C-alpha positions as CSV (number, residue, x, y, z in Angstrom):
1,M,88.5,139.3,80.1
2,K,90.5,136.1,80.2
3,S,91.4,136.7,83.9
4,G,87.7,137.2,84.7
5,V,86.8,133.8,83.2
6,I,89.6,132.1,85.1
7,L,88.5,133.8,88.4
8,A,84.9,132.8,87.8
9,S,86.0,129.2,87.1
10,A,88.0,129.1,90.3
11,L,85.0,130.4,92.3
12,V,82.8,127.7,90.8
13,T,85.4,125.0,91.6
14,K,85.7,126.3,95.2
15,K,81.9,126.4,95.6
16,Q,81.6,122.8,94.3
17,E,84.3,121.7,96.8
18,L,82.4,123.4,99.6
19,F,79.2,121.8,98.5
20,D,80.8,118.4,98.3
21,T,82.1,118.7,101.9
22,M,78.6,119.7,103.1
23,A,76.8,116.9,101.3
24,T,74.2,114.8,103.0
25,K,75.4,111.6,104.7
26,Y,73.3,108.6,105.5
27,N,73.2,106.0,108.3
28,I,71.2,102.8,107.9
29,L,69.8,101.1,111.0
30,I,68.5,97.6,110.9
31,S,66.4,96.5,113.9
32,G,67.6,99.7,115.7
33,R,71.3,98.9,115.2
34,K,73.4,101.2,113.1
35,T,74.7,98.8,110.5
36,Y,76.0,101.3,107.9
37,R,77.4,104.8,108.8
38,A,78.4,108.0,107.0
39,L,77.4,106.8,103.5
40,T,77.4,109.0,100.5
41,E,74.2,109.2,98.5
42,Q,75.4,106.7,95.9
43,E,76.6,104.3,98.6
44,Y,73.3,104.6,100.3
45,F,71.3,103.7,97.2
46,D,73.6,100.8,96.4
47,I,73.2,99.3,99.8
48,M,69.4,99.8,99.8
49,E,69.3,98.0,96.5
50,D,71.4,95.2,97.9
51,L,69.1,95.0,101.0
52,S,66.0,94.8,98.8
53,I,67.5,92.0,96.8
54,Q,68.4,90.2,100.0
55,F,64.8,90.6,101.3
56,Y,63.4,89.0,98.2
57,Q,65.9,86.2,98.3
58,T,65.8,85.5,102.0
59,G,62.9,87.4,103.6
60,S,65.2,89.4,105.8
61,P,65.7,92.2,106.7
62,K,62.0,93.2,106.5
63,P,61.4,96.7,105.2
64,H,59.8,97.8,108.5
65,E,63.1,96.9,110.3
66,I,65.1,99.4,108.2
67,Q,65.5,103.0,109.1
68,T,67.5,105.8,107.6
69,E,69.2,108.7,109.3
70,M,70.2,111.7,107.2
71,Y,72.6,114.5,108.2
72,N,74.8,117.1,106.8
73,D,78.5,116.5,107.5
74,Y,80.1,119.9,108.3
75,S,83.1,118.5,110.0
76,E,85.4,118.8,107.0
77,I,84.9,122.5,106.5
């Protein structure tokens, strides 16, 4: 039974590694220009938070000037 648990654990770890390599990536475009590329979800949220604070402090960039591109990065598989 012990070897079965170890095998199952190894499979879960391998599945998590595969999932991590296929995770969604984000690009942020400001006024049509790709300003941030290949961001992880956490990086994306951190930058969007920074941009919102910047907007309230300076008035720029305006929300309608910001676009997000999402894609799955399969290149590491």
